[in-house]
Steps between C-alpha positions, in 0.01 A plus 500: 500500500754327296830630351336499156215730625751738652642600159176687411471686843566847625624460859564745785743396771468695822818535695855524395681302765664152412179309446342778286812541285528114457138443389504802266810344324331164490181631344690714249712202396176314450375760260265714712498873488604594855474813689661541848357756755686575816406754774853571603824592308682235297778297670840518337510330159135428486425719211776363294371148567150581406613676187702188387190288557271734298287588816352845516483652852416798730642582834393749769132413487236333315323653197193404294736320252533213750115426463545441126557132541336159472620394836709612802796323660586606864832489675454356848572836662198655322187489721170414345360814678727729305323759279638368168391141581150617606473686172592187304234302695241758424597487128444116515856399436633164619777539757767234551802464729857445356505131618170440315639639175821311529317179557349523156842441360606229744552138366648367825310372796471758777545449874346827656564589861326750716430586858544801731832377625766268371432548127851595411680240705261226384535602139874514518509163681258332248701650216819350654347156521400507134830635385664209682264256345551637149874553533574172322216534252642648169290783366271521802488808737326613805400881467435683817315840453214717614473709807842363616645793285522347147195583288333196350478691166880513474546121515178348362633475136796297630273230647427200289249206568774302680600771732339605839408846601496585872313833573465702807158669459369790726141592563553802279614276213192283558244779503463498123544138384267352251640172352820471712510128569800342697536129509577522867397789728626555840340692779726548811287707738272801493520778767401865491734705264473769237146566606527860384485354142188306587279771671608350837306182417685194607264269301569696179880450551442131564290455194788661297731234627252226426509611135807297464290185445174644342581332174627169629312183458529124433873404483613809683637516857454756778760474775378670831569564861274270700577699821362818363122485564393745230723338235400141593129574503493687168730251312293199628194662361648622168680175443166305510333761269780513255622134511865604555715290726563644850832413673554655839794557719494515879729507805272263678545123502175440335562299180326626187567561134795725471759549769506474882740496802535194732751444760719780349498315164351640178253266319389535145172327419453548130516141383616348828561618855880437540711747696682751285764631742566617861380855587846603619636409160326803338726786404251762609410548872182607673146381501406739205784334279376150595165597337686642194708185477197276520321701223807471275528127550136426422514733188815324365378150574170547315706617202691169519833624655663204665489487887891486531514823295250665712684392820838626379359830381322569818816424700734712281299814432676817609195732538411829341622860556311709749316209652658401837837546321790449744763772421775451753588459871673795676614441870276212533188687354338351194367761249195399304337675198125442476419811313233317290285463825265782404205392705437391860439140427849472334665653807312243724653218303843660517497543874361154558791346311774635748611314812723792610415850622421734228557879443228587260529789248147575367300779341451662166170592331220369701215314329251526778705234708362342806790390725294303754611154383867609511498622859523160672801402287656840562457450883640144482806542277572863397766679702450828336295667220646767271234695315549688181318653207158672484361254743775529764283649761240231467759228503682654791190542712327160418789254451780691683293504817501127507881466483761558759637796305397718205623781275418705197715560202481738209710289255607137454851593608370639831273208548788254469717709744220479746436126442872430528496679836203308634617158388706251717718212379263214406219742376374555144445853347204453279374738242143399452302815447130386483457809273557587130812686408364786298541764767883491470592248224396421142425146608570230759803386304667846529420498878651154547811586283574798724461307804731222367756754392509672838520167682804407302672826611446431880811464714 
């Protein structure tokens, strides 16, 4: 599909959240006849926004009007299994994701980043590197968008050929891509998550992630985690089949194309094998953030960002909200907001990064979590577990039993009070839920914001 083709089309956008609203406006501006359908009520101001864009709409359910279209565009929150999408498939309609549609309008090269964990940090970090690199280049810009919270469709028309677009892309956004074609694709890791959207089939979830490079070929680059067996094996096979250039990153000292660690020094081996910087110079701590930093470094270097800019950017990055965000220290106790840790693997990385005792606040809406891998880390380094949310009982029984102390809370305020009571000087109180936030909050941002606000009131 091209922007010229869009002018003649009737399009149904399913979902009225940020991405749905943005792509509806983009398509309407391009001349399409757009109809937006949303199962729930409209958010404040949405109807006025759609009216101004000339977009027709319905809220509170899907009618047969939605099927009167040439193709469907899905917001990431809309499952393929939903009735309206199934009807569209039976009617033979093409179904696209919001990032697919936005990419039709994109003139800039795209660096697209996915993975089960670390996407937001790596995207923010990579965007920071490019912004530093382009700071002195008049008229050039690094645009950071996608699953990070800024719909691609809102920014794509601002991106010219000399700019760079850095996108965080989720499996949901990759489910319905057709021609989406990044110049550089990045795969950080793949572990079980969101399996309810994939009929509890891990392979289907992994294949959605691998869609990130399905249209890459000669001249394109895939940056991948050499230490993730699934990712390494699939990328190695696909790179040979599709003739794209694979560049790996690893925490081993085994030299190879990409980046590796040797004697606590980071080496980039793109055009040479010279050291980039010392590991302890990185702004972000923890093993997981070392992976994220290596991925960002390789991605920037293959896009011709100078090594000194990469080094300075990785050393000066301040992190992202809700991801191991240090709030303040009270009576010798460090309070850390890791609300974005919505799965077990993310909590594993968080706990692994601390060299002090931790009081862990966890729980929320469970996604079928298996806490087995966390238990050794809890036994080793967690002083107490405070369980909250719908999964409080499960977290209390499975993780709490592995700690010295445990408690259950009915609110974030109660959880924080319990955690403060358990903590001793030199400890860290860590909100790292391992669960989604939808039992108590609109999203993980609201959960983290409330935690942050409460921490700032502690005496």
